[in-house]
C-alpha positions in Angstrom: 13.2 -9.5 -42.5 10.6 -8.5 -39.8 6.9 -8.7 -40.3 4.6 -7.6 -37.5 0.8 -8.1 -38.1 -2.0 -7.7 -35.8 -0.2 -5.8 -33.1 -1.8 -3.4 -30.5 -0.4 -1.0 -28.0 3.2 0.8 -28.8 5.4 0.3 -31.6 7.8 -2.8 -30.7 10.0 -2.3 -28.0 13.8 -2.0 -29.1 13.3 -2.1 -33.0 16.7 0.4 -33.2 18.9 -2.5 -32.2 18.1 -4.4 -35.1 20.8 -2.8 -37.0 21.2 -5.2 -39.8 17.5 -5.6 -40.4 16.9 -5.3 -44.4 13.0 -5.5 -44.6 10.5 -4.3 -42.3 6.8 -5.0 -43.2 4.2 -3.9 -40.5 0.3 -4.1 -41.5 -3.0 -4.6 -39.9 -2.5 -3.5 -36.6 -3.8 -1.0 -33.8 -0.6 1.0 -32.7 -1.3 3.9 -30.3 2.3 5.6 -30.3 4.3 7.7 -33.0 7.0 5.9 -35.0 9.8 5.8 -32.2 13.4 7.8 -32.9 15.3 4.4 -32.9 13.4 3.6 -36.0 16.0 6.3 -37.8 19.3 3.8 -36.6 18.0 0.9 -39.1 20.3 2.3 -41.4 20.5 -1.0 -43.6 16.8 -0.9 -44.3 15.9 -1.4 -48.1 12.2 -1.8 -48.2 9.7 -0.4 -45.5 6.0 -1.2 -45.4 3.5 0.0 -43.2 -0.2 -0.5 -44.0 -2.8 0.2 -41.3 -0.8 0.1 -38.6 -2.7 2.7 -36.6 -5.7 2.5 -34.3 -8.3 4.2 -35.8 -8.3 8.2 -34.7 -4.5 8.2 -33.8 -3.2 10.8 -35.8 0.8 11.1 -36.3 3.1 12.5 -38.4 5.8 10.7 -40.9 9.1 11.4 -39.0 11.6 13.6 -40.7 14.0 11.1 -39.5 13.0 8.6 -41.9 15.7 10.6 -44.5 18.2 9.0 -42.8 17.1 5.7 -43.9 19.3 6.4 -47.0 19.2 2.5 -48.3 15.8 2.5 -48.8 14.7 1.4 -52.4 11.1 0.8 -51.4 9.2 2.9 -49.1 5.2 2.2 -48.6 3.3 4.0 -46.2 -0.4 3.3 -46.9 -3.7 3.8 -45.3 -2.4 5.3 -42.1 -4.1 8.4 -41.4 -0.9 10.5 -41.2 -1.3 14.2 -40.9 1.1 16.9 -41.1 3.5 17.3 -44.0 5.0 15.2 -46.5 8.7 15.2 -45.0 11.0 17.2 -47.3 13.9 14.8 -46.0 12.3 11.9 -48.3 14.2 13.5 -50.9 17.5 12.5 -49.2 16.3 8.7 -50.1 18.0 8.9 -53.9 18.0 5.2 -53.9 14.2 4.9 -53.9 12.9 3.0 -57.0 9.5 2.9 -55.3 7.6 5.5 -53.3 3.9 4.9 -52.1 2.4 7.0 -49.5 -1.4 7.2 -49.9 -4.5 7.4 -48.1 -3.5 9.9 -45.6 -4.5 13.5 -44.0 -2.5 15.9 -45.4 -4.6 18.8 -45.8 -3.3 21.8 -47.5 0.0 20.0 -48.1 1.9 20.7 -51.4 4.1 18.2 -53.1 8.0 18.9 -51.6 10.2 20.4 -54.3 13.0 18.1 -52.7 11.2 15.1 -54.3 12.9 16.0 -57.5 16.0 14.7 -56.3 14.7 11.0 -56.4 16.1 10.5 -59.9 16.0 6.6 -59.5 12.4 6.9 -58.8 10.2 4.2 -61.2 6.7 4.5 -59.1 5.2 7.3 -57.3 1.8 6.9 -55.7 0.5 9.7 -53.8 -3.1 9.3 -54.0 -5.8 9.9 -51.6 -3.9 12.4 -49.5 -5.5 16.0 -49.8 -2.5 17.5 -51.4 -3.0 20.7 -52.8 -0.8 23.3 -55.1 0.3 22.9 -58.7 2.0 20.0 -60.2 5.3 20.5 -60.1 7.3 20.4 -63.7 9.6 17.6 -62.8 7.3 15.1 -62.9 6.9 15.5 -66.4 10.7 15.7 -67.0 11.6 12.6 -65.4 13.6 10.2 -67.1 13.2 7.4 -64.7 9.6 7.5 -64.0 7.2 4.5 -65.4 4.4 5.4 -63.4 2.9 8.5 -60.8 -0.5 8.1 -59.5 -1.8 11.1 -57.8 -5.5 10.7 -58.0 -8.2 12.0 -55.5 -6.4 14.7 -54.2 -6.7 18.5 -54.5 -4.5 19.7 -57.1 -5.0 22.9 -59.0 -3.8 24.7 -62.1 -3.1 23.3 -65.8 -0.5 20.6 -67.0 3.1 21.5 -67.4 4.2 20.7 -71.0 6.3 17.5 -71.5 10.0 17.3 -72.7 10.4 16.1 -75.6 12.3 12.5 -75.1 10.5 11.9 -71.9 8.3 9.0 -71.4 6.0 7.9 -68.5 4.0 5.1 -69.5 1.2 5.4 -66.9 -0.2 8.8 -65.8 -2.9 9.0 -63.2 -4.3 12.3 -62.1 -8.3 11.5 -61.8 -10.2 13.2 -59.1 -8.4 16.7 -59.0 -9.0 20.2 -59.9 -6.8 20.3 -62.7 -7.9 22.8 -65.3 -6.7 24.2 -68.8 -6.2 22.5 -71.7 -4.9 19.1 -72.1 -1.2 19.6 -73.3 -0.8 18.8 -77.0 2.8 17.4 -75.7 1.2 14.7 -74.1 1.0 12.8 -77.8 4.8 12.7 -77.7 4.4 9.9 -75.1 4.6 6.9 -77.6 5.1 4.3 -75.0 2.1 5.6 -73.1 0.0 2.8 -71.8 -2.6 4.5 -69.3 -3.7 8.2 -69.2 -6.4 8.7 -66.7 -7.5 12.4 -66.6 -11.3 12.1 -65.5 -12.9 14.1 -62.8 -10.9 17.4 -63.3 -11.9 20.6 -64.7 -10.1 20.3 -68.4 -11.6 22.5 -71.0 -11.3 23.3 -74.6 -11.3 20.2 -77.1 -9.4 16.9 -76.8 -5.9 17.1 -78.9 -5.9 14.9 -82.1 -2.7 14.1 -81.3 -3.4 11.7 -78.7 -4.1 9.4 -81.6 -0.5 8.9 -81.8 -0.5 6.8 -78.5 -1.0 3.5 -80.1 0.3 1.5 -77.4 -2.3 3.0 -75.3 -4.5 0.5 -73.1 -6.7 3.0 -71.0 -7.9 6.6 -71.8 -10.3 8.4 -69.4 -11.5 12.0 -69.9 -14.8 12.0 -68.6 -16.5 14.4 -66.5 -14.5 17.4 -67.2 -15.2 20.4 -69.2 -14.2 19.5 -72.7 -16.0 20.6 -75.6 -16.2 19.6 -79.4 -16.5 16.3 -81.0 -14.0 13.3 -80.5 -11.1 13.5 -83.0 -11.0 11.0 -85.5 -7.4 10.4 -84.9 -8.7 8.6 -81.5 -10.0 5.8 -84.2 -6.4 4.8 -84.3 -6.5 3.3 -80.5 -9.1 1.0 -81.1 -7.6 -2.5 -82.6 -8.8 -3.6 -85.8 
């Protein structure tokens, strides 16, 4: 287990020699260099968490070689101002249960199709990254995901229909450019606890079937282009 904090200058020298390292936590630093090639030698890592490690103004990419760390179960790269693309090689990390890549600058980047290979993934957080394009259908057909948070990006288009038998308890898509109708198939997610769709461009009326989501704790639909009145069925969501 290695924790680095309040470091400055370049990435720690000789990091590639720590072949037995399982966890690497690096936070709140002012690093001025890129992540070195030797980082990919740490093939026994199961947890990597890099939070705010680069000096303000330093722009670097997430290295493609991160896809060699195939034992990873948790990868968090948050508030690092990464640029470029989300590496498709992340799709090789098929033991991942938690993937959090947030608060970066992936202008014009779409969500790689290769991420659909992450069949063990339970938590996906790609919020605040300036990602674009349409939401892939695999997000709504995954049998492993418990939560996906894609808020504050620039996704557009309509929501895919939900496959019956799939259940994602927490869907957070606020602050995008999503449009069209809210799919009635969302009402099939009987275990849904959080449905957050505010600050988009959804139109038409609110589907009455959302009243079936009796486990719902949070429902946010404000700042859209919805029409009509509130369905009386939503009254089922209010505790007696």
